[in-house]
C-alpha positions in Angstrom: 30.6 -4.8 0.7 31.1 -3.3 -2.8 30.3 -4.1 -6.4 31.7 -2.2 -9.4 33.1 0.4 -7.1 30.0 1.3 -5.1 28.8 0.0 -1.8 25.6 -0.7 0.1 24.2 2.3 1.8 21.4 1.3 4.3 18.9 3.9 5.3 15.8 3.7 7.5 13.0 6.0 8.7 11.0 5.7 11.9 8.8 2.7 11.2 11.0 -0.2 12.3 14.5 0.9 13.3 15.2 -2.4 15.1 14.7 -4.5 12.0 16.9 -2.1 10.0 19.7 -2.3 12.7 19.4 -6.2 12.7 19.8 -6.2 8.9 22.8 -3.9 9.1 24.4 -6.1 11.7 23.9 -9.1 9.5 25.5 -7.3 6.5 28.3 -6.1 8.6 27.7 -2.4 7.8 26.5 0.7 9.6 23.2 2.4 9.0 23.6 5.8 7.3 23.0 8.5 9.9 19.6 9.9 9.1 17.3 12.3 10.9 13.6 12.0 10.2 11.3 14.3 12.2 8.3 16.6 11.8 7.9 20.3 11.8 5.3 21.8 14.1 2.7 21.8 11.3 3.1 18.0 10.7 5.4 18.2 7.6 8.1 15.5 7.4 11.7 16.7 7.4 14.5 14.4 6.3 18.3 14.9 6.6 20.7 12.2 5.3 24.0 12.5 7.2 26.5 11.1 4.6 27.1 11.0 0.9 25.1 8.5 -1.2 26.4 9.7 -4.6 26.9 6.8 -7.0 26.1 4.4 -4.2 23.7 1.4 -4.0 21.0 2.7 -1.6 18.5 0.5 0.3 15.8 2.2 2.3 14.1 -0.1 4.9 10.7 1.2 5.8 7.6 -0.8 6.8 4.1 0.4 6.9 2.7 0.0 10.5 1.9 1.6 12.8 1.2 5.0 11.4 1.1 3.9 7.8 0.5 7.3 6.2 3.4 9.1 8.1 5.8 6.2 7.4 4.9 6.0 3.7 5.5 9.8 3.4 8.8 9.4 5.1 9.7 6.6 2.6 8.8 8.8 -0.4 10.8 11.7 0.9 13.8 9.5 1.6 13.7 8.1 -1.9 13.5 11.5 -3.4 16.3 12.8 -1.3 18.6 10.0 -2.4 17.5 10.5 -6.0 18.5 14.1 -6.2 21.7 13.3 -4.3 22.7 11.2 -7.3 22.4 7.7 -5.8 23.3 5.0 -8.4 20.3 2.8 -7.5 17.5 3.2 -4.9 15.8 0.1 -3.6 12.8 0.5 -1.3 12.7 -2.4 1.1 9.1 -2.6 2.4 8.6 -5.7 4.5 4.8 -4.9 4.9 3.5 -3.1 1.8 1.1 -0.2 2.5 -2.5 -0.4 1.3 -2.0 -3.9 -0.1 -5.5 -5.0 0.8 -6.8 -2.3 -1.6 -5.7 -4.1 -4.7 -8.8 -4.3 -6.8 -12.0 -2.5 -7.6 -14.8 -4.9 -6.8 -17.5 -2.3 -6.2 -18.4 1.0 -7.9 -16.4 4.1 -6.9 -13.7 2.2 -5.0 -10.0 3.2 -5.4 -7.2 0.7 -6.3 -5.0 2.3 -3.7 -2.2 -0.2 -4.0 -1.7 0.9 -7.6 -1.6 4.6 -6.5 1.1 3.6 -4.0 3.1 1.9 -6.7 2.9 5.0 -8.9 4.0 7.3 -6.1 7.0 5.1 -5.3 8.1 5.1 -8.9 7.6 8.8 -9.3 9.6 9.5 -6.1 12.6 7.7 -7.7 12.6 4.1 -6.6 14.4 1.7 -9.0 13.6 -1.5 -7.3 11.1 -2.8 -4.7 11.7 -5.6 -2.1 8.6 -6.6 -0.1 7.3 -9.7 1.7 4.1 -11.8 1.4 2.0 -9.4 -0.7 -1.7 -9.8 0.0 -2.2 -10.3 -3.7 0.7 -11.2 -5.9 -0.7 -9.2 -8.9 0.4 -6.0 -7.1 3.8 -6.7 -8.6 2.2 -5.9 -12.0 1.3 -2.5 -10.8 4.9 -1.5 -11.1 7.1 -0.8 -14.2 10.2 -1.5 -12.1 11.4 -4.8 -10.7 9.6 -6.1 -7.7 10.9 -9.0 -5.5 8.1 -10.4 -3.4 9.8 -12.5 -0.7 8.0 -15.2 1.2 7.7 -15.9 4.9 6.7 -19.5 4.1 10.3 -20.9 4.6 10.4 -19.3 8.0 7.1 -20.8 8.9 8.1 -24.3 7.6 11.1 -24.3 9.9 8.9 -23.3 12.9 6.3 -26.0 12.2 8.9 -28.7 11.8 10.9 -27.7 14.9 8.2 -26.3 17.3 4.9 -28.0 16.6 4.8 -31.5 18.1 3.1 -34.0 15.9 3.0 -31.7 12.9 3.2 -34.8 10.6 -0.4 -35.5 11.4 -1.7 -31.9 11.4 -4.0 -30.2 9.0 -3.4 -26.8 7.4 -6.4 -24.4 7.6 -7.3 -21.3 5.6 -9.7 -18.9 7.4 -11.3 -17.8 4.1 -11.4 -18.8 0.4 -9.1 -15.9 -0.5 -6.3 -17.5 1.5 -6.8 -21.0 0.1 -3.9 -20.8 -2.3 -1.5 -19.7 0.4 -2.6 -22.5 2.8 -2.6 -25.1 0.0 1.0 -24.2 -0.9 2.1 -24.7 2.7 0.1 -27.9 3.0 1.7 -29.2 -0.2 5.2 -28.6 1.1 4.4 -30.4 4.4 2.4 -33.1 2.6 -0.6 -32.4 4.9 -4.3 -32.2 4.3 -6.1 -28.9 3.8 -9.2 -27.5 5.4 -11.0 -24.3 4.6 -13.5 -22.3 6.7 -15.7 -19.3 5.8 -18.3 -17.0 7.2 -21.6 -18.8 7.6 -24.5 -17.6 5.4 -28.2 -17.7 6.0 -30.5 -19.3 3.5 -31.1 -15.9 1.9 -27.3 -15.6 1.3 -26.7 -13.0 4.0 -23.3 -13.4 5.8 -23.6 -14.0 9.6 -20.9 -11.8 11.0 -20.4 -13.9 14.1 -20.4 -17.4 12.7 -18.1 -19.5 10.6 -18.4 -23.0 9.2 -15.9 -25.5 7.8 -16.4 -25.9 4.1 -13.6 -28.4 3.4 -11.7 -30.9 5.6 -12.1 -32.8 8.8 -10.3 -31.3 11.8 -11.6 -33.6 14.6 -8.7 -34.8 16.8 -6.1 -33.0 14.7 -3.6 -30.3 15.3 -4.7 -27.3 13.2 -2.3 -24.9 11.6 -4.3 -21.8 10.7 -2.5 -19.7 8.0 -3.2 -16.1 7.1 -1.3 -13.2 5.6 -2.4 -10.5 8.0 -4.0 -10.0 11.4 -5.4 -6.6 12.3 -8.4 -6.7 14.6 -8.1 -10.4 15.3 -11.9 -10.9 14.6 -11.4 -13.5 11.9 -8.8 -15.4 14.0 -11.2 -15.4 16.9 -14.1 -16.8 14.9 -11.9 -19.4 13.1 -10.2 -20.6 16.3 -13.5 -21.1 18.1 -15.0 -22.9 15.1 -12.1 -25.3 14.9 -12.2 -26.1 18.6 -16.0 -26.5 18.5 -15.5 -29.0 15.7 -13.1 -31.1 17.8 -9.6 -29.8 16.9 -6.9 -31.1 19.2 -4.9 -27.9 19.2 -4.8 -24.7 17.1 -1.7 -22.8 16.0 -2.1 -19.6 14.0 0.7 -18.5 11.6 0.3 -15.0 10.3 2.8 -13.2 8.1 2.1 -9.6 9.1 1.0 -9.1 12.7 -0.4 -5.6 12.5 -2.6 -6.0 15.6 -3.5 -2.3 15.2 -7.1 -2.8 16.3 -6.8 -6.0 18.2 -7.9 -6.6 21.8 -4.8 -8.4 23.0 -6.5 -9.5 26.3 -9.3 -11.2 24.3 -6.8 -12.8 21.9 -4.9 -14.1 25.0 -8.0 -15.9 26.2 -8.5 -17.8 22.9 -8.1 -21.6 23.0 -5.0 -21.1 20.9 -1.6 -22.7 21.5 0.4 -20.1 19.8 -0.1 -17.0 17.6 3.0 -16.9 15.4 3.8 -13.7 13.5 6.9 -12.2 11.9 8.6 -8.9 12.6 7.8 -7.3 9.2 6.2 -4.7 11.4 7.4 -3.7 14.9 6.1 -6.1 17.5 7.8 -4.6 20.6 4.6 -3.3 22.0 2.6 -6.5 21.5 2.3 -9.0 24.4 0.1 -12.1 25.0 0.0 -14.1 28.2 1.8 -17.4 28.7 4.1 -16.8 25.8 1.3 -17.3 23.3 2.7 -14.6 20.9 5.8 -15.9 19.0 7.7 -13.4 16.8 9.9 -14.9 14.0 12.7 -12.8 12.6 12.9 -11.9 8.9 16.1 -9.9 9.2 18.2 -12.8 7.7 16.0 -13.1 4.7 15.9 -9.3 4.1 19.7 -9.0 4.6 20.4 -11.9 2.2 18.1 -10.4 -0.5 19.9 -7.1 -0.2 23.3 -8.8 -0.5 22.3 -10.8 -3.5 20.7 -7.9 -5.3 23.7 -5.7 -4.7 26.0 -8.4 -6.1 23.8 -9.3 -9.0 23.0 -12.8 -7.7 19.8 -14.7 -8.0 17.5 -14.5 -5.0 15.5 -17.6 -5.9 17.2 -19.5 -3.1 15.3 -17.3 -0.7 12.1 -19.1 -1.7 13.4 -22.4 -0.3 13.8 -23.7 3.2 17.2 -22.4 4.2 19.0 -20.7 7.0 21.2 -17.7 6.0 24.5 -17.2 7.5 25.8 -13.7 6.7 
């Protein structure tokens, strides 16, 4: 593939080599041979094995596991390409690091997502592609273009093809912060919306082990629980148990970024949950749940198409619709 004389050069670090290879296969190109390793003192060492001069470089690097190491790899890869005279450098970050630290809601807290944005820009990134940001305002932390792709079209296809009786289901947000995300999905499916939240005592103190349904009636319905991230699985556990206790017929959980870094997979497997559906924005190869409860949806087609369209100067707005991409 080429545009104005330059071609796509696809590079990856150590965070998610399988996704990078799948994207390369869909684009019909080879990954640039790259060595990313550590010296004995922990410093990251990068060697790019072929020329990137005047080329359109895309660096695929997710954030988990090992977010700090992988972010440092990304910065060094960007810098290496910058000083090797790459024409344009796009950081493709399916799961953006530190995205939950996007605001200062208490004294002396950092806005780390802004710091990450500054570091990417200073390293030499010209463009950012990411997916399902925890807070869309993170795009405003950058002075360079940011394309925030959505996993919603992938989830819509899954719901319509894999969840029996979805036409009579209800979409559920596990907290008020995710209500907009859940409402968007419910609107496209023309379904009702429910919202649950941590239960508070009369004095206003949050009860850490209790939830209550604030909006919606789930009795006798298939519940589609929607969230952007699962780490420990604690919120999912409380929400699932609350929905079942209130008479839900079945519960499906759809989560964009399945970090599962601090999750007890055995405990999650015992939940009264039909399926936990995540994407491969982070590597899922080490994650298993019994009875096929964990379903991993592939984002490689969406990432590959966004790279192809950006390289050719085409609009990527079609990626926000419900489409299959044949590359």
